[in-house]
ZATI-142267 format. One record per residue (C-alpha): residue number from 1; residue in three letters; y, x, z. Coordinates in steps of 0.02 Angstrom, whole numbers, plus 50000, padded with zeros to 5 digits. Layout:
% ZATI-142267
BAPA    k    r      v      u      w
BAPA  NUM  Ala      Y      X      Z
...
***
This chain:
% ZATI-142267
BAPA    k    r      v      u      w
BAPA    1  Met  54533  52351  47018
BAPA    2  Thr  54429  52392  46859
BAPA    3  Ser  54302  52304  46791
BAPA    4  Lys  54128  52354  46721
BAPA    5  Pro  54106  52384  46550
BAPA    6  Val  53983  52248  46470
BAPA    7  Thr  53804  52288  46420
BAPA    8  Leu  53765  52241  46240
BAPA    9  Val  53618  52226  46156
BAPA   10  Arg  53670  52395  46057
BAPA   11  Asp  53658  52476  46218
BAPA   12  Leu  53487  52453  46259
BAPA   13  Met  53376  52410  46111
BAPA   14  Thr  53257  52490  46012
BAPA   15  Asn  53309  52556  45834
BAPA   16  Gln  53122  52605  45768
BAPA   17  Val  53037  52442  45735
BAPA   18  Val  52859  52424  45674
BAPA   19  Thr  52865  52288  45554
BAPA   20  Leu  52727  52206  45440
BAPA   21  Gly  52735  52115  45282
BAPA   22  Arg  52675  51922  45262
BAPA   23  Asn  52523  51960  45158
BAPA   24  Asp  52450  52118  45273
BAPA   25  Arg  52287  52063  45343
BAPA   26  Leu  52274  52031  45544
BAPA   27  Ser  52161  52178  45566
BAPA   28  Val  52297  52307  45534
BAPA   29  Ala  52408  52193  45647
BAPA   30  Asn  52270  52201  45775
BAPA   31  Ser  52257  52385  45739
BAPA   32  Leu  52462  52410  45764
BAPA   33  Leu  52468  52343  45917
BAPA   34  Glu  52354  52442  45983
BAPA   35  Gln  52383  52602  45911
BAPA   36  Glu  52562  52595  45963
BAPA   37  Arg  52545  52526  46123
BAPA   38  Ile  52668  52375  46087
BAPA   39  Arg  52665  52171  46114
BAPA   40  His  52772  52134  45966
BAPA   41  Leu  52776  52170  45794
BAPA   42  Leu  52904  52098  45679
BAPA   43  Val  52833  52016  45497
BAPA   44  Leu  52971  52048  45326
BAPA   45  Asp  52956  51961  45165
BAPA   46  Asp  52960  52042  45016
BAPA   47  Asp  53152  52068  45019
BAPA   48  Gly  53140  52150  45168
BAPA   49  Leu  53216  52015  45301
BAPA   50  Leu  53134  51951  45453
BAPA   51  Cys  53037  51801  45407
BAPA   52  Gly  52904  51816  45571
BAPA   53  Ile  52858  51874  45699
BAPA   54  Val  52664  51916  45773
BAPA   55  Thr  52618  51961  45945
BAPA   56  Gln  52457  52038  46065
BAPA   57  Arg  52433  51842  46126
BAPA   58  Asp  52458  51780  45937
BAPA   59  Leu  52311  51908  45901
BAPA   60  Phe  52212  51850  46064
BAPA   61  Arg  52119  51720  45990
BAPA   62  Gly  51994  51848  45902
BAPA   63  Thr  51968  51906  46078
BAPA   64  Leu  51935  51723  46140
BAPA   65  Leu  51828  51723  45978
BAPA   66  Arg  51711  51867  46042
BAPA   67  Ala  51711  51778  46221
BAPA   68  Leu  51631  51629  46169
BAPA   69  Gly  51498  51720  46101
BAPA   70  Tyr  51541  51739  45925
BAPA   71  Gly  51528  51928  45903
BAPA   72  Ser  51646  52061  45866
BAPA   73  Arg  51572  52079  45683
BAPA   74  Ile  51626  51872  45636
BAPA   75  Ala  51801  51903  45748
BAPA   76  Asp  51852  52076  45652
BAPA   77  Lys  51784  51980  45477
BAPA   78  Ile  51932  51838  45526
BAPA   79  Tyr  52027  51970  45554
BAPA   80  Glu  52003  52060  45384
BAPA   81  Ser  52016  51897  45300
BAPA   82  Leu  52180  51797  45348
BAPA   83  Pro  52348  51864  45304
BAPA   84  Val  52490  51877  45442
BAPA   85  Lys  52568  51733  45380
BAPA   86  Glu  52426  51630  45429
BAPA   87  Ala  52442  51680  45638
BAPA   88  Met  52647  51734  45632
BAPA   89  Thr  52780  51601  45689
BAPA   90  Ser  52901  51578  45570
BAPA   91  Asp  53036  51501  45678
BAPA   92  Val  53091  51656  45770
BAPA   93  Leu  53230  51683  45891
BAPA   94  Thr  53375  51844  45852
BAPA   95  Thr  53521  51922  45904
BAPA   96  Ser  53651  52017  45850
BAPA   97  Pro  53696  52212  45929
BAPA   98  Glu  53836  52115  45992
BAPA   99  Thr  53771  52015  46113
BAPA  100  Pro  53787  52051  46291
BAPA  101  Ala  53624  52088  46344
BAPA  102  Arg  53650  51980  46492
BAPA  103  Glu  53668  51815  46360
BAPA  104  Ala  53526  51903  46281
BAPA  105  Ala  53400  51874  46450
BAPA  106  His  53449  51736  46466
BAPA  107  Val  53400  51666  46300
BAPA  108  Met  53217  51746  46323
BAPA  109  Ile  53197  51682  46502
BAPA  110  Glu  53256  51518  46449
BAPA  111  Asn  53148  51543  46290
BAPA  112  Lys  52997  51618  46390
BAPA  113  Val  53007  51770  46232
BAPA  114  Gly  52962  51939  46265
BAPA  115  Cys  53072  51994  46136
BAPA  116  Leu  53232  51971  46023
BAPA  117  Pro  53233  52043  45833
BAPA  118  Val  53414  52114  45828
BAPA  119  Val  53463  52080  45642
BAPA  120  Val  53628  52098  45551
BAPA  121  Glu  53670  51985  45411
BAPA  122  Gly  53501  51950  45404
BAPA  123  Lys  53451  52129  45403
BAPA  124  Leu  53341  52198  45563
BAPA  125  Val  53426  52339  45641
BAPA  126  Gly  53320  52348  45813
BAPA  127  Ile  53232  52238  45947
BAPA  128  Ile  53243  52207  46095
BAPA  129  Thr  53085  52192  46240
BAPA  130  Glu  53090  52155  46400
BAPA  131  Ala  53046  52319  46430
BAPA  132  Asp  53223  52379  46355
BAPA  133  Phe  53290  52264  46503
BAPA  134  Val  53175  52383  46642
BAPA  135  Lys  53192  52540  46601
BAPA  136  Ala  53399  52499  46589
BAPA  137  Val  53369  52453  46770
BAPA  138  Asp  53235  52601  46827
BAPA  139  Gly  53352  52702  46740
BAPA  140  Ser  53225  52782  46621
BAPA  141  Asp  53219  52786  46435
BAPA  142  Asp  53027  52859  46448
BAPA  143  Glu  52918  52787  46349
BAPA  144  Gly  52749  52732  46452
***
């Protein structure tokens, strides 16, 4: 009886990662999320190392401001004036390319996160998201 090969994070992860700098404005983050049709932006420090994450949920606050009647102009001014480092989560869970995908999925479920940045020796090499797991199950590698 042959055993089934273990699927690793590297088999499912996305290699092309959209990133931001800590001092980029939230308006840039918001635009990237909309243009790229993604929900997670990884934030790199001046040395190119992962230092945080900004999610669609983090930027939801601006939408909430609009809904509360503050209007688009005020929300846009806030986005334009605040750097990413003011809204990002600094304590980011990560994984490695060699981690079994099943283990990464459990970490995501247990911690209620939608992605894990993939790092090797502190350097960002990819990201694995809920969508990557769905694509694997679906057998599709098409985007959208």
